C-alpha positions in Angstrom: -65.5 14.8 -30.9 -63.4 17.8 -29.9 -64.7 20.2 -27.3 -63.3 23.3 -25.7 -63.3 23.4 -21.9 -62.7 26.4 -19.6 -61.6 25.1 -16.2 -61.9 26.7 -12.8 -59.7 24.7 -10.5 -59.9 24.9 -6.7 -63.6 25.8 -6.9 -66.1 25.6 -4.0 -68.3 23.2 -6.0 -68.1 20.7 -8.8 -70.2 21.7 -11.8 -70.4 21.6 -15.6 -72.0 24.3 -17.6 -72.6 23.8 -21.3 -72.0 27.1 -23.1 -72.6 25.7 -26.6 -72.5 22.4 -28.5 -68.7 22.3 -28.2 -67.9 24.6 -25.3 -68.1 23.8 -21.6 -67.1 25.4 -18.3 -66.0 23.0 -15.6 -65.6 23.8 -11.9 -63.4 21.3 -10.0 -62.4 21.2 -6.4 -58.9 19.9 -7.2 -55.9 22.2 -7.1 -53.9 22.8 -10.4 -50.9 20.9 -9.1 -49.4 17.7 -10.3 -52.2 17.1 -12.7 -54.9 16.9 -10.0 -57.2 19.4 -11.7 -56.8 17.6 -15.1 -57.8 14.3 -13.5 -60.8 15.9 -11.8 -61.9 17.6 -15.0 -61.6 14.3 -16.8 -63.8 12.6 -14.2 -66.4 15.3 -14.1 -66.7 15.5 -17.8 -67.0 11.7 -18.1 -69.8 11.7 -15.6 -71.6 14.6 -17.3 -71.3 13.1 -20.8 -72.1 9.6 -19.5 -68.7 8.2 -20.7 -65.9 6.2 -19.2 -62.9 8.3 -18.0 -60.6 6.5 -20.5 -62.8 7.8 -23.3 -61.9 11.4 -22.4 -58.5 12.7 -23.5 -57.1 16.1 -22.7 -55.3 17.4 -25.7 -53.9 20.7 -24.4 -53.6 22.2 -21.0 -54.3 25.8 -20.0 -52.0 28.6 -19.3 -51.9 30.6 -16.1 
């Protein structure tokens, strides 16, 4: 399954909002440095989707 995720790093809270079947908005507390936010997003999505972290693969990173 391929999903699109909009990430808000360095957020005040950790949250997942489902926008549609394949679009999500994820808020993570981690800063967008050294892959910290990517790891946090992977963990948050795994928990939300009831999957193991190694079942989630980030295909493309965002642009600032």
